[in-house]
Backbone atoms as SQL, in Angstrom:
CREATE TABLE atoms (id INTEGER PRIMARY KEY, chain TEXT, resi INTEGER, resn TEXT, atom TEXT, x REAL, y REAL, z REAL);
INSERT INTO atoms VALUES
  (1, 'A', 1, 'MET', 'N', 26.388, -29.864, 13.607),
  (2, 'A', 1, 'MET', 'CA', 25.115, -29.216, 13.439),
  (3, 'A', 1, 'MET', 'C', 25.172, -28.213, 12.299),
  (4, 'A', 2, 'SER', 'N', 24.171, -28.230, 11.512),
  (5, 'A', 2, 'SER', 'CA', 24.132, -27.278, 10.403),
  (6, 'A', 2, 'SER', 'C', 23.227, -26.103, 10.764),
  (7, 'A', 3, 'ASP', 'N', 23.568, -24.972, 10.193),
  (8, 'A', 3, 'ASP', 'CA', 22.760, -23.777, 10.412),
  (9, 'A', 3, 'ASP', 'C', 21.696, -23.697, 9.334),
  (10, 'A', 4, 'ILE', 'N', 20.525, -24.228, 9.617),
  (11, 'A', 4, 'ILE', 'CA', 19.416, -24.168, 8.676),
  (12, 'A', 4, 'ILE', 'C', 18.529, -22.999, 9.078),
  (13, 'A', 5, 'LYS', 'N', 18.399, -22.063, 8.162),
  (14, 'A', 5, 'LYS', 'CA', 17.577, -20.891, 8.436),
  (15, 'A', 5, 'LYS', 'C', 16.151, -21.157, 7.973),
  (16, 'A', 6, 'LYS', 'N', 15.223, -20.770, 8.812),
  (17, 'A', 6, 'LYS', 'CA', 13.823, -20.912, 8.478),
  (18, 'A', 6, 'LYS', 'C', 13.456, -19.858, 7.438),
  (19, 'A', 7, 'LYS', 'N', 12.745, -20.279, 6.408),
  (20, 'A', 7, 'LYS', 'CA', 12.312, -19.332, 5.381),
  (21, 'A', 7, 'LYS', 'C', 11.249, -18.402, 5.961),
  (22, 'A', 8, 'VAL', 'N', 11.357, -17.152, 5.608),
  (23, 'A', 8, 'VAL', 'CA', 10.400, -16.154, 6.068),
  (24, 'A', 8, 'VAL', 'C', 9.304, -16.027, 5.022),
  (25, 'A', 9, 'ASN', 'N', 8.082, -16.178, 5.456),
  (26, 'A', 9, 'ASN', 'CA', 6.931, -16.013, 4.583),
  (27, 'A', 9, 'ASN', 'C', 6.355, -14.623, 4.840),
  (28, 'A', 10, 'ILE', 'N', 6.390, -13.754, 3.835),
  (29, 'A', 10, 'ILE', 'CA', 5.949, -12.368, 4.002),
  (30, 'A', 10, 'ILE', 'C', 4.477, -12.290, 4.387),
  (31, 'A', 11, 'ASP', 'N', 3.645, -13.190, 3.864),
  (32, 'A', 11, 'ASP', 'CA', 2.224, -13.174, 4.219),
  (33, 'A', 11, 'ASP', 'C', 2.024, -13.452, 5.705),
  (34, 'A', 12, 'ASP', 'N', 2.817, -14.374, 6.253),
  (35, 'A', 12, 'ASP', 'CA', 2.738, -14.655, 7.688),
  (36, 'A', 12, 'ASP', 'C', 3.140, -13.438, 8.509),
  (37, 'A', 13, 'LYS', 'N', 4.156, -12.728, 8.064),
  (38, 'A', 13, 'LYS', 'CA', 4.610, -11.528, 8.776),
  (39, 'A', 13, 'LYS', 'C', 3.566, -10.409, 8.700),
  (40, 'A', 14, 'LEU', 'N', 2.983, -10.200, 7.519),
  (41, 'A', 14, 'LEU', 'CA', 1.970, -9.161, 7.359),
  (42, 'A', 14, 'LEU', 'C', 0.732, -9.459, 8.190),
  (43, 'A', 15, 'PHE', 'N', 0.434, -10.737, 8.391),
  (44, 'A', 15, 'PHE', 'CA', -0.735, -11.140, 9.155),
  (45, 'A', 15, 'PHE', 'C', -0.630, -10.694, 10.617),
  (46, 'A', 16, 'LEU', 'N', 0.587, -10.516, 11.109),
  (47, 'A', 16, 'LEU', 'CA', 0.794, -10.106, 12.499),
  (48, 'A', 16, 'LEU', 'C', 0.421, -8.643, 12.745),
  (49, 'A', 17, 'ASN', 'N', 0.469, -7.821, 11.708),
  (50, 'A', 17, 'ASN', 'CA', 0.182, -6.395, 11.858),
  (51, 'A', 17, 'ASN', 'C', -1.289, -6.171, 12.178),
  (52, 'A', 18, 'THR', 'N', -1.545, -5.112, 12.913),
  (53, 'A', 18, 'THR', 'CA', -2.921, -4.705, 13.153),
  (54, 'A', 18, 'THR', 'C', -3.101, -3.305, 12.569),
  (55, 'A', 19, 'TYR', 'N', -4.316, -2.982, 12.258),
  (56, 'A', 19, 'TYR', 'CA', -4.627, -1.709, 11.611),
  (57, 'A', 19, 'TYR', 'C', -5.780, -1.029, 12.331),
  (58, 'A', 20, 'ILE', 'N', -5.637, 0.252, 12.519),
  (59, 'A', 20, 'ILE', 'CA', -6.741, 1.064, 13.011),
  (60, 'A', 20, 'ILE', 'C', -7.076, 2.010, 11.865),
  (61, 'A', 21, 'ALA', 'N', -8.149, 1.707, 11.177),
  (62, 'A', 21, 'ALA', 'CA', -8.502, 2.457, 9.964),
  (63, 'A', 21, 'ALA', 'C', -9.273, 3.730, 10.298),
  (64, 'A', 22, 'ASP', 'N', -8.893, 4.788, 9.647),
  (65, 'A', 22, 'ASP', 'CA', -9.588, 6.066, 9.732),
  (66, 'A', 22, 'ASP', 'C', -10.788, 5.998, 8.791),
  (67, 'A', 23, 'THR', 'N', -11.668, 6.962, 8.879),
  (68, 'A', 23, 'THR', 'CA', -12.797, 7.016, 7.946),
  (69, 'A', 23, 'THR', 'C', -12.410, 7.732, 6.655),
  (70, 'A', 24, 'ALA', 'N', -11.336, 8.504, 6.702),
  (71, 'A', 24, 'ALA', 'CA', -10.866, 9.226, 5.517),
  (72, 'A', 24, 'ALA', 'C', -9.522, 8.664, 5.083),
  (73, 'A', 25, 'SER', 'N', -9.339, 8.560, 3.790),
  (74, 'A', 25, 'SER', 'CA', -8.107, 8.020, 3.236),
  (75, 'A', 25, 'SER', 'C', -6.954, 9.010, 3.344),
  (76, 'A', 26, 'HIS', 'N', -5.778, 8.495, 3.636),
  (77, 'A', 26, 'HIS', 'CA', -4.561, 9.308, 3.620),
  (78, 'A', 26, 'HIS', 'C', -3.837, 9.169, 2.274),
  (79, 'A', 27, 'LEU', 'N', -4.420, 8.377, 1.377),
  (80, 'A', 27, 'LEU', 'CA', -3.896, 8.167, 0.028),
  (81, 'A', 27, 'LEU', 'C', -4.924, 8.686, -0.965),
  (82, 'A', 28, 'ILE', 'N', -4.577, 9.729, -1.677),
  (83, 'A', 28, 'ILE', 'CA', -5.523, 10.375, -2.588),
  (84, 'A', 28, 'ILE', 'C', -4.984, 10.331, -4.014),
  (85, 'A', 29, 'ILE', 'N', -5.810, 9.835, -4.930),
  (86, 'A', 29, 'ILE', 'CA', -5.489, 9.912, -6.355),
  (87, 'A', 29, 'ILE', 'C', -5.842, 11.326, -6.800),
  (88, 'A', 30, 'LYS', 'N', -4.869, 12.070, -7.279),
  (89, 'A', 30, 'LYS', 'CA', -5.085, 13.466, -7.655),
  (90, 'A', 30, 'LYS', 'C', -6.010, 13.611, -8.851),
  (91, 'A', 31, 'ASP', 'N', -5.789, 12.788, -9.885),
  (92, 'A', 31, 'ASP', 'CA', -6.573, 12.884, -11.114),
  (93, 'A', 31, 'ASP', 'C', -6.809, 11.480, -11.658),
  (94, 'A', 32, 'GLU', 'N', -8.044, 10.996, -11.565),
  (95, 'A', 32, 'GLU', 'CA', -8.355, 9.636, -12.014),
  (96, 'A', 32, 'GLU', 'C', -8.124, 9.461, -13.512),
  (97, 'A', 33, 'GLY', 'N', -8.209, 10.538, -14.275),
  (98, 'A', 33, 'GLY', 'CA', -7.944, 10.479, -15.705),
  (99, 'A', 33, 'GLY', 'C', -6.506, 10.100, -16.012),
  (100, 'A', 34, 'VAL', 'N', -5.594, 10.570, -15.183),
  (101, 'A', 34, 'VAL', 'CA', -4.180, 10.224, -15.355),
  (102, 'A', 34, 'VAL', 'C', -4.008, 8.721, -15.174),
  (103, 'A', 35, 'CYS', 'N', -4.648, 8.152, -14.160),
  (104, 'A', 35, 'CYS', 'CA', -4.557, 6.707, -13.905),
  (105, 'A', 35, 'CYS', 'C', -5.194, 5.901, -15.038),
  (106, 'A', 36, 'ALA', 'N', -6.286, 6.386, -15.559),
  (107, 'A', 36, 'ALA', 'CA', -6.969, 5.682, -16.644),
  (108, 'A', 36, 'ALA', 'C', -6.084, 5.594, -17.884),
  (109, 'A', 37, 'ASN', 'N', -5.263, 6.609, -18.103),
  (110, 'A', 37, 'ASN', 'CA', -4.377, 6.636, -19.268),
  (111, 'A', 37, 'ASN', 'C', -2.990, 6.084, -18.994),
  (112, 'A', 38, 'CYS', 'N', -2.725, 5.703, -17.758),
  (113, 'A', 38, 'CYS', 'CA', -1.416, 5.160, -17.382),
  (114, 'A', 38, 'CYS', 'C', -1.317, 3.720, -17.876),
  (115, 'A', 39, 'VAL', 'N', -0.309, 3.446, -18.660),
  (116, 'A', 39, 'VAL', 'CA', -0.122, 2.110, -19.220),
  (117, 'A', 39, 'VAL', 'C', 0.468, 1.157, -18.194),
  (118, 'A', 40, 'GLU', 'N', 1.440, 1.625, -17.427),
  (119, 'A', 40, 'GLU', 'CA', 2.191, 0.755, -16.528),
  (120, 'A', 40, 'GLU', 'C', 1.414, 0.328, -15.286),
  (121, 'A', 41, 'LYS', 'N', 0.619, 1.223, -14.721),
  (122, 'A', 41, 'LYS', 'CA', -0.105, 0.981, -13.465),
  (123, 'A', 41, 'LYS', 'C', 0.870, 0.508, -12.373),
  (124, 'A', 42, 'ASN', 'N', 1.982, 1.224, -12.233),
  (125, 'A', 42, 'ASN', 'CA', 3.032, 0.857, -11.280),
  (126, 'A', 42, 'ASN', 'C', 2.532, 0.718, -9.854),
  (127, 'A', 43, 'CYS', 'N', 1.572, 1.526, -9.462),
  (128, 'A', 43, 'CYS', 'CA', 1.091, 1.473, -8.077),
  (129, 'A', 43, 'CYS', 'C', 0.514, 0.101, -7.737),
  (130, 'A', 44, 'THR', 'N', -0.046, -0.572, -8.725),
  (131, 'A', 44, 'THR', 'CA', -0.625, -1.898, -8.481),
  (132, 'A', 44, 'THR', 'C', 0.445, -2.976, -8.373),
  (133, 'A', 45, 'LYS', 'N', 1.660, -2.657, -8.785),
  (134, 'A', 45, 'LYS', 'CA', 2.751, -3.635, -8.768),
  (135, 'A', 45, 'LYS', 'C', 3.712, -3.411, -7.611),
  (136, 'A', 46, 'PHE', 'N', 3.945, -2.167, -7.229),
  (137, 'A', 46, 'PHE', 'CA', 4.974, -1.846, -6.242),
  (138, 'A', 46, 'PHE', 'C', 4.487, -1.911, -4.803),
  (139, 'A', 47, 'CYS', 'N', 3.209, -1.768, -4.575),
  (140, 'A', 47, 'CYS', 'CA', 2.693, -1.746, -3.204),
  (141, 'A', 47, 'CYS', 'C', 2.765, -3.141, -2.594),
  (142, 'A', 48, 'PRO', 'N', 3.544, -3.319, -1.519),
  (143, 'A', 48, 'PRO', 'CA', 3.668, -4.649, -0.923),
  (144, 'A', 48, 'PRO', 'C', 2.389, -5.128, -0.246),
  (145, 'A', 49, 'ALA', 'N', 1.494, -4.204, 0.084),
  (146, 'A', 49, 'ALA', 'CA', 0.250, -4.574, 0.743),
  (147, 'A', 49, 'ALA', 'C', -0.905, -4.746, -0.239),
  (148, 'A', 50, 'GLY', 'N', -0.679, -4.467, -1.515),
  (149, 'A', 50, 'GLY', 'CA', -1.750, -4.608, -2.510),
  (150, 'A', 50, 'GLY', 'C', -2.880, -3.611, -2.320),
  (151, 'A', 51, 'VAL', 'N', -2.541, -2.414, -1.855),
  (152, 'A', 51, 'VAL', 'CA', -3.539, -1.383, -1.590),
  (153, 'A', 51, 'VAL', 'C', -4.209, -0.889, -2.877),
  (154, 'A', 52, 'TYR', 'N', -3.445, -0.832, -3.959),
  (155, 'A', 52, 'TYR', 'CA', -3.962, -0.306, -5.222),
  (156, 'A', 52, 'TYR', 'C', -4.354, -1.442, -6.149),
  (157, 'A', 53, 'GLN', 'N', -5.576, -1.372, -6.664),
  (158, 'A', 53, 'GLN', 'CA', -6.051, -2.367, -7.623),
  (159, 'A', 53, 'GLN', 'C', -6.719, -1.642, -8.781),
  (160, 'A', 54, 'TYR', 'N', -6.557, -2.205, -9.966),
  (161, 'A', 54, 'TYR', 'CA', -7.193, -1.636, -11.153),
  (162, 'A', 54, 'TYR', 'C', -8.460, -2.439, -11.424),
  (163, 'A', 55, 'LYS', 'N', -9.614, -1.815, -11.182),
  (164, 'A', 55, 'LYS', 'CA', -10.906, -2.476, -11.372),
  (165, 'A', 55, 'LYS', 'C', -11.856, -1.547, -12.112),
  (166, 'A', 56, 'ASP', 'N', -12.595, -2.108, -13.027),
  (167, 'A', 56, 'ASP', 'CA', -13.605, -1.336, -13.766),
  (168, 'A', 56, 'ASP', 'C', -13.036, -0.045, -14.338),
  (169, 'A', 57, 'TYR', 'N', -11.838, -0.139, -14.902),
  (170, 'A', 57, 'TYR', 'CA', -11.169, 0.962, -15.598),
  (171, 'A', 57, 'TYR', 'C', -10.790, 2.132, -14.689),
  (172, 'A', 58, 'LYS', 'N', -10.601, 1.846, -13.399),
  (173, 'A', 58, 'LYS', 'CA', -10.104, 2.892, -12.507),
  (174, 'A', 58, 'LYS', 'C', -9.289, 2.256, -11.386),
  (175, 'A', 59, 'ILE', 'N', -8.482, 3.074, -10.723),
  (176, 'A', 59, 'ILE', 'CA', -7.680, 2.624, -9.594),
  (177, 'A', 59, 'ILE', 'C', -8.539, 2.703, -8.334),
  (178, 'A', 60, 'VAL', 'N', -8.607, 1.585, -7.625),
  (179, 'A', 60, 'VAL', 'CA', -9.323, 1.520, -6.352),
  (180, 'A', 60, 'VAL', 'C', -8.280, 1.465, -5.245),
  (181, 'A', 61, 'VAL', 'N', -8.428, 2.330, -4.246),
  (182, 'A', 61, 'VAL', 'CA', -7.456, 2.442, -3.166),
  (183, 'A', 61, 'VAL', 'C', -8.053, 1.869, -1.878),
  (184, 'A', 62, 'GLY', 'N', -7.463, 0.785, -1.387),
  (185, 'A', 62, 'GLY', 'CA', -7.863, 0.192, -0.119),
  (186, 'A', 62, 'GLY', 'C', -6.925, 0.663, 0.974),
  (187, 'A', 63, 'PHE', 'N', -7.024, 1.931, 1.340),
  (188, 'A', 63, 'PHE', 'CA', -6.064, 2.569, 2.249),
  (189, 'A', 63, 'PHE', 'C', -6.008, 1.915, 3.623),
  (190, 'A', 64, 'GLU', 'N', -7.031, 1.182, 4.004),
  (191, 'A', 64, 'GLU', 'CA', -7.094, 0.599, 5.342),
  (192, 'A', 64, 'GLU', 'C', -5.955, -0.396, 5.617),
  (193, 'A', 65, 'GLY', 'N', -5.419, -1.012, 4.572),
  (194, 'A', 65, 'GLY', 'CA', -4.340, -1.983, 4.734),
  (195, 'A', 65, 'GLY', 'C', -2.960, -1.449, 4.399),
  (196, 'A', 66, 'CYS', 'N', -2.826, -0.140, 4.327),
  (197, 'A', 66, 'CYS', 'CA', -1.557, 0.490, 3.942),
  (198, 'A', 66, 'CYS', 'C', -0.473, 0.241, 4.983),
  (199, 'A', 67, 'LEU', 'N', 0.722, -0.101, 4.526),
  (200, 'A', 67, 'LEU', 'CA', 1.877, -0.302, 5.404),
  (201, 'A', 67, 'LEU', 'C', 2.677, 0.978, 5.640),
  (202, 'A', 68, 'GLU', 'N', 2.263, 2.064, 5.013),
  (203, 'A', 68, 'GLU', 'CA', 2.886, 3.383, 5.166),
  (204, 'A', 68, 'GLU', 'C', 4.349, 3.407, 4.749),
  (205, 'A', 69, 'CYS', 'N', 4.687, 2.629, 3.728),
  (206, 'A', 69, 'CYS', 'CA', 6.080, 2.560, 3.266),
  (207, 'A', 69, 'CYS', 'C', 6.416, 3.661, 2.260),
  (208, 'A', 70, 'GLY', 'N', 5.412, 4.193, 1.572),
  (209, 'A', 70, 'GLY', 'CA', 5.641, 5.259, 0.606),
  (210, 'A', 70, 'GLY', 'C', 6.062, 4.794, -0.776),
  (211, 'A', 71, 'ALA', 'N', 6.069, 3.502, -1.019),
  (212, 'A', 71, 'ALA', 'CA', 6.492, 2.979, -2.325),
  (213, 'A', 71, 'ALA', 'C', 5.606, 3.502, -3.448),
  (214, 'A', 72, 'CYS', 'N', 4.337, 3.679, -3.191),
  (215, 'A', 72, 'CYS', 'CA', 3.405, 4.111, -4.242),
  (216, 'A', 72, 'CYS', 'C', 3.746, 5.498, -4.780),
  (217, 'A', 73, 'ARG', 'N', 4.101, 6.402, -3.895),
  (218, 'A', 73, 'ARG', 'CA', 4.395, 7.767, -4.374),
  (219, 'A', 73, 'ARG', 'C', 5.698, 7.828, -5.149),
  (220, 'A', 74, 'ILE', 'N', 6.597, 6.911, -4.857),
  (221, 'A', 74, 'ILE', 'CA', 7.855, 6.845, -5.596),
  (222, 'A', 74, 'ILE', 'C', 7.641, 6.139, -6.934),
  (223, 'A', 75, 'ALA', 'N', 6.794, 5.113, -6.940),
  (224, 'A', 75, 'ALA', 'CA', 6.587, 4.294, -8.133),
  (225, 'A', 75, 'ALA', 'C', 5.732, 4.980, -9.193),
  (226, 'A', 76, 'CYS', 'N', 4.883, 5.911, -8.799),
  (227, 'A', 76, 'CYS', 'CA', 3.996, 6.570, -9.766),
  (228, 'A', 76, 'CYS', 'C', 4.798, 7.546, -10.626),
  (229, 'A', 77, 'PRO', 'N', 4.952, 7.258, -11.923),
  (230, 'A', 77, 'PRO', 'CA', 5.754, 8.135, -12.775),
  (231, 'A', 77, 'PRO', 'C', 5.076, 9.479, -13.063),
  (232, 'A', 78, 'HIS', 'N', 3.798, 9.593, -12.694),
  (233, 'A', 78, 'HIS', 'CA', 3.037, 10.811, -12.979),
  (234, 'A', 78, 'HIS', 'C', 2.833, 11.675, -11.738),
  (235, 'A', 79, 'ASP', 'N', 3.418, 11.258, -10.601),
  (236, 'A', 79, 'ASP', 'CA', 3.258, 11.982, -9.339),
  (237, 'A', 79, 'ASP', 'C', 1.778, 12.265, -9.074),
  (238, 'A', 80, 'ASN', 'N', 0.965, 11.216, -9.235),
  (239, 'A', 80, 'ASN', 'CA', -0.483, 11.371, -9.153),
  (240, 'A', 80, 'ASN', 'C', -1.075, 10.869, -7.836),
  (241, 'A', 81, 'ILE', 'N', -0.220, 10.527, -6.887),
  (242, 'A', 81, 'ILE', 'CA', -0.705, 10.050, -5.594),
  (243, 'A', 81, 'ILE', 'C', -0.308, 11.046, -4.516),
  (244, 'A', 82, 'ASP', 'N', -1.307, 11.587, -3.825),
  (245, 'A', 82, 'ASP', 'CA', -1.060, 12.475, -2.691),
  (246, 'A', 82, 'ASP', 'C', -0.979, 11.580, -1.459),
  (247, 'A', 83, 'TRP', 'N', 0.242, 11.335, -0.981),
  (248, 'A', 83, 'TRP', 'CA', 0.514, 10.407, 0.116),
  (249, 'A', 83, 'TRP', 'C', 0.815, 11.178, 1.382),
  (250, 'A', 84, 'ASN', 'N', 0.114, 10.843, 2.436),
  (251, 'A', 84, 'ASN', 'CA', 0.357, 11.436, 3.748),
  (252, 'A', 84, 'ASN', 'C', 0.328, 10.323, 4.789),
  (253, 'A', 85, 'TYR', 'N', 0.902, 10.577, 5.940),
  (254, 'A', 85, 'TYR', 'CA', 0.727, 9.636, 7.034),
  (255, 'A', 85, 'TYR', 'C', -0.716, 9.732, 7.518),
  (256, 'A', 86, 'PRO', 'N', -1.264, 8.639, 8.049),
  (257, 'A', 86, 'PRO', 'CA', -2.611, 8.727, 8.630),
  (258, 'A', 86, 'PRO', 'C', -2.611, 9.676, 9.830),
  (259, 'A', 87, 'ARG', 'N', -3.802, 10.126, 10.185),
  (260, 'A', 87, 'ARG', 'CA', -3.924, 10.979, 11.370),
  (261, 'A', 87, 'ARG', 'C', -3.438, 10.222, 12.605),
  (262, 'A', 88, 'GLY', 'N', -3.046, 10.953, 13.611),
  (263, 'A', 88, 'GLY', 'CA', -2.553, 10.335, 14.846),
  (264, 'A', 88, 'GLY', 'C', -3.538, 9.321, 15.417),
  (265, 'A', 89, 'GLY', 'N', -3.019, 8.181, 15.809),
  (266, 'A', 89, 'GLY', 'CA', -3.854, 7.130, 16.381),
  (267, 'A', 89, 'GLY', 'C', -4.398, 6.150, 15.356),
  (268, 'A', 90, 'PHE', 'N', -4.182, 6.447, 14.067),
  (269, 'A', 90, 'PHE', 'CA', -4.671, 5.582, 12.994),
  (270, 'A', 90, 'PHE', 'C', -3.504, 5.006, 12.197),
  (271, 'A', 91, 'GLY', 'N', -3.784, 3.946, 11.457),
  (272, 'A', 91, 'GLY', 'CA', -2.772, 3.363, 10.586),
  (273, 'A', 91, 'GLY', 'C', -2.319, 2.001, 11.055),
  (274, 'A', 92, 'VAL', 'N', -1.178, 1.592, 10.563),
  (275, 'A', 92, 'VAL', 'CA', -0.648, 0.250, 10.840),
  (276, 'A', 92, 'VAL', 'C', 0.090, 0.233, 12.180),
  (277, 'A', 93, 'GLN', 'N', -0.033, -0.885, 12.853),
  (278, 'A', 93, 'GLN', 'CA', 0.744, -1.145, 14.064),
  (279, 'A', 93, 'GLN', 'C', 1.507, -2.428, 13.810),
  (280, 'A', 94, 'PHE', 'N', 2.827, -2.306, 13.668),
  (281, 'A', 94, 'PHE', 'CA', 3.661, -3.458, 13.338),
  (282, 'A', 94, 'PHE', 'C', 3.867, -4.342, 14.564),
  (283, 'A', 95, 'ARG', 'N', 3.802, -5.631, 14.330),
  (284, 'A', 95, 'ARG', 'CA', 4.059, -6.611, 15.382),
  (285, 'A', 95, 'ARG', 'C', 5.218, -7.487, 14.922),
  (286, 'A', 96, 'LEU', 'N', 6.167, -7.672, 15.795),
  (287, 'A', 96, 'LEU', 'CA', 7.320, -8.521, 15.482),
  (288, 'A', 96, 'LEU', 'C', 7.191, -9.824, 16.247),
  (289, 'A', 97, 'ALA', 'N', 7.399, -10.901, 15.535),
  (290, 'A', 97, 'ALA', 'CA', 7.364, -12.222, 16.195),
  (291, 'A', 97, 'ALA', 'C', 8.301, -13.164, 15.482);
């Protein structure tokens, strides 16, 4: 018998998570002008949940799908993201299967 490992599909794993979204974002862009002048737009590349998108010449934050990993605050070379955990009772609920 051979040990064949099943490939893990990250989209399938993310689909298992549930989210309780707050009405206020826990991810705040400090200065939109900094983002407009940012060449790299690292936040749009490093976030595994795709929370940050560059649309109409500005960064749009879809905080409701945040995985709370903190990658965005580390990836932003301008320290322009005010990252906090969501208020108690809100945010991602991880499901393992």
